[in-house]
C-alpha positions as CSV (number, residue, x, y, z in Angstrom):
1,M,4.7,16.6,-7.4
2,R,3.3,16.5,-3.9
3,P,5.1,14.5,-1.3
4,S,2.1,12.2,-0.7
5,R,2.1,11.3,-4.4
6,R,5.9,10.6,-4.3
7,L,5.3,8.3,-1.4
8,L,2.7,6.3,-3.4
9,F,5.3,5.9,-6.2
10,A,7.8,4.7,-3.5
11,W,5.2,2.1,-2.6
12,W,5.4,0.8,-6.2
13,A,9.2,0.8,-5.9
14,L,8.7,-1.5,-2.9
15,H,6.5,-3.9,-4.8
16,A,8.6,-4.3,-7.9
17,P,11.6,-5.7,-6.1
18,M,9.3,-8.0,-4.1
19,G,8.1,-9.4,-7.4
20,W,11.7,-9.8,-8.5
21,L,12.5,-11.5,-5.2
22,A,9.6,-13.9,-5.6
23,G,10.8,-14.8,-9.1
24,A,14.4,-15.0,-8.2
25,L,14.2,-17.2,-5.1
26,P,15.4,-20.8,-5.5
27,A,12.9,-23.3,-6.7
28,S,13.9,-25.5,-3.9
29,W,12.2,-23.3,-1.4
30,P,8.6,-24.3,-0.6
31,V,6.1,-22.0,-2.2
32,S,4.4,-21.3,1.1
33,Q,7.6,-20.4,2.8
34,R,8.6,-18.0,0.0
35,D,5.2,-16.4,-0.1
36,Q,5.1,-16.0,3.7
37,A,8.4,-14.2,3.8
38,I,7.4,-11.8,1.0
39,N,4.0,-11.1,2.5
40,I,5.7,-10.2,5.9
41,L,8.0,-7.8,4.1
42,L,5.2,-6.3,2.1
43,G,2.9,-6.1,5.2
44,V,5.4,-4.1,7.2
45,G,6.2,-1.8,4.3
46,T,2.5,-1.3,3.5
47,T,1.8,-0.4,7.2
48,V,4.5,2.3,7.2
49,V,3.5,3.7,3.8
50,V,-0.2,3.9,4.6
51,Y,0.4,5.6,7.9
52,A,2.9,8.1,6.4
53,W,0.6,8.8,3.5
54,C,-2.3,9.6,5.8
55,R,-0.1,12.0,7.8
56,L,1.4,13.7,4.7
57,E,-1.9,14.0,2.9
58,A,-3.6,15.6,5.9
59,A,-0.7,18.0,6.3
60,E,-0.9,19.0,2.6
61,R,-4.6,19.7,2.9
62,G,-4.2,21.6,6.1
63,A,-6.5,19.1,7.9
64,T,-6.1,17.6,11.3
65,V,-6.1,13.9,11.5
66,P,-8.9,12.9,14.0
67,G,-7.8,10.8,16.8
68,R,-5.7,7.8,15.8
69,S,-7.2,7.5,12.4
70,A,-3.9,7.5,10.5
71,L,-2.5,4.8,12.9
72,W,-5.6,2.5,12.4
73,A,-5.4,3.1,8.6
74,G,-1.8,1.8,8.7
75,L,-2.4,-1.1,11.0
76,L,-5.7,-2.3,9.6
77,P,-6.1,-0.8,6.1
78,P,-9.3,-2.6,5.0
79,V,-11.1,-1.0,7.9
80,G,-8.9,1.9,8.9
81,L,-8.4,3.5,5.5
82,P,-12.1,3.9,4.7
83,L,-12.7,5.3,8.2
84,Y,-9.8,7.7,7.8
85,L,-11.1,8.9,4.4
86,W,-14.7,9.3,5.8
87,R,-13.6,11.2,8.8
88,T,-11.3,13.6,6.9
89,R,-13.4,14.1,3.7
90,G,-17.1,13.3,4.2
91,L,-19.0,10.4,2.7
92,A,-19.1,11.4,-1.0
93,R,-15.4,12.4,-1.4
94,A,-14.4,9.4,0.8
95,L,-16.1,6.9,-1.6
96,R,-14.4,8.5,-4.6
97,A,-11.0,8.4,-2.8
98,L,-11.6,4.8,-1.7
99,S,-12.4,3.7,-5.3
100,L,-9.2,5.4,-6.5
101,A,-7.3,3.6,-3.7
102,L,-8.7,0.3,-4.8
103,L,-7.7,0.9,-8.4
104,Y,-4.2,1.9,-7.2
105,F,-3.9,-1.2,-5.0
106,T,-5.0,-3.4,-7.9
107,A,-2.4,-1.8,-10.2
108,T,0.3,-2.4,-7.6
109,V,-0.5,-6.1,-7.2
110,L,-0.5,-6.4,-11.0
111,L,2.9,-4.7,-11.2
112,M,4.3,-7.2,-8.7
113,A,2.7,-10.2,-10.4
114,G,4.0,-9.0,-13.8
115,V,7.6,-8.6,-12.5
116,E,7.4,-12.1,-10.9
117,A,6.0,-13.7,-14.0
118,A,8.6,-12.1,-16.2
119,L,11.4,-13.5,-14.1
120,A,9.8,-16.9,-13.7
121,R,10.3,-17.7,-17.5
């Protein structure tokens, strides 16, 4: 398995414990405070993973990352990732990769929600 794919599985490994943490925190904590703490942890982790994935994936393909595209993809994924994909692949392949990224993100959120729901019982 390629290192960039292993990194994506590591991102899942980051979200599952966060779902566990959300379900395991004491009920006395206000929901907004609990959610804010988890979102900060996930935000920092996501920034690091997206930046590292962009760098690893470009190195695997032998492509050069234009400018600071990988950095912007990590710092502001909703804008930066589509731009990174477009600049490194072209429009058609970027749209395909972006649709796969959205499916992956949806599966990741569902994984975290499933773990949290299982623990909340």
